C-alpha positions in Angstrom: 33.4 64.2 -10.8 31.7 66.9 -13.0 28.0 67.7 -12.9 27.2 65.9 -16.2 28.9 62.7 -14.9 27.1 63.1 -11.6 23.7 63.5 -13.3 24.4 60.3 -15.3 25.5 58.4 -12.2 22.4 59.5 -10.2 20.1 58.5 -13.0 21.7 55.1 -13.1 21.5 54.7 -9.3 17.8 55.8 -9.1 16.9 53.6 -12.1 18.6 50.5 -10.7 17.0 51.1 -7.2 13.6 52.7 -7.9 12.7 53.1 -4.2 16.0 54.9 -3.4 15.8 58.1 -1.5 18.9 60.2 -0.9 19.7 63.5 0.7 22.1 66.0 -0.8 24.7 65.1 1.9 24.3 61.4 1.0 24.9 62.2 -2.6 28.1 64.0 -1.7 29.4 61.1 0.3 28.2 58.4 -2.2 29.7 60.1 -5.2 32.7 61.8 -3.6 31.6 65.2 -4.9 31.4 68.7 -3.5 28.2 70.5 -2.3 27.8 72.7 -5.3 28.1 69.9 -7.8 25.6 67.7 -6.0 23.2 70.5 -5.6 23.4 71.3 -9.3 22.9 67.7 -10.3 19.9 67.2 -8.0 18.4 70.5 -9.2 18.8 69.4 -12.8 17.1 66.1 -12.2 14.2 67.8 -10.3 13.8 70.3 -13.1 13.7 67.5 -15.6 10.9 65.8 -13.6 13.1 62.7 -12.9 13.4 63.4 -9.1 11.2 65.1 -6.6 12.3 66.7 -3.3 10.6 65.1 -0.3 9.5 66.8 2.9 12.3 65.2 4.9 15.0 66.7 2.6 15.6 63.5 0.5 15.0 63.1 -3.2 13.1 60.2 -4.8 12.0 59.3 -8.3 9.0 61.2 -9.3 7.2 58.3 -10.9 7.6 56.2 -7.7 6.8 58.7 -5.0 4.2 60.8 -6.8 1.3 59.6 -4.6 3.2 59.8 -1.3 1.6 62.1 1.2 4.9 63.8 2.2 5.6 65.0 -1.3 4.9 68.7 -1.8 2.8 69.5 -4.9 4.6 72.0 -7.1 2.4 74.8 -8.3 2.7 75.4 -12.1 4.1 78.8 -13.0 2.5 80.4 -16.1 4.9 81.8 -18.7 8.0 80.2 -17.2 10.5 79.4 -19.9 12.0 75.9 -20.0 15.0 75.4 -17.7 18.5 75.4 -19.1 19.0 72.2 -17.1 16.6 70.4 -19.4 19.0 71.1 -22.3 21.9 69.7 -20.3 19.9 66.5 -19.5 19.2 66.1 -23.2 22.9 66.3 -23.9 23.5 63.7 -21.2 20.9 61.4 -22.8 22.3 61.8 -26.3 26.0 61.5 -25.3 26.8 57.8 -25.2 30.1 56.5 -23.9 32.1 53.8 -25.7 
């Protein structure tokens, strides 16, 4: 499974089960993917603001866990250009199957 397909699959899983929290290793097992692909997909979803890394190493939806006390608060970086992953996510959103 490629990274774009994995991003799409993870978005679907986290949308269908809003309280879902998965670690990188669980993503690898659930989606039968390698470590690099799962790390890239999770990083893309974090950069897009869809997922947030938790203190225990799992990832959860940002809009669900934002008030949780074990969520580290990211510090904004002034002058940081938009991530290339945001463009990839836009492509995933625009690309419809069927």
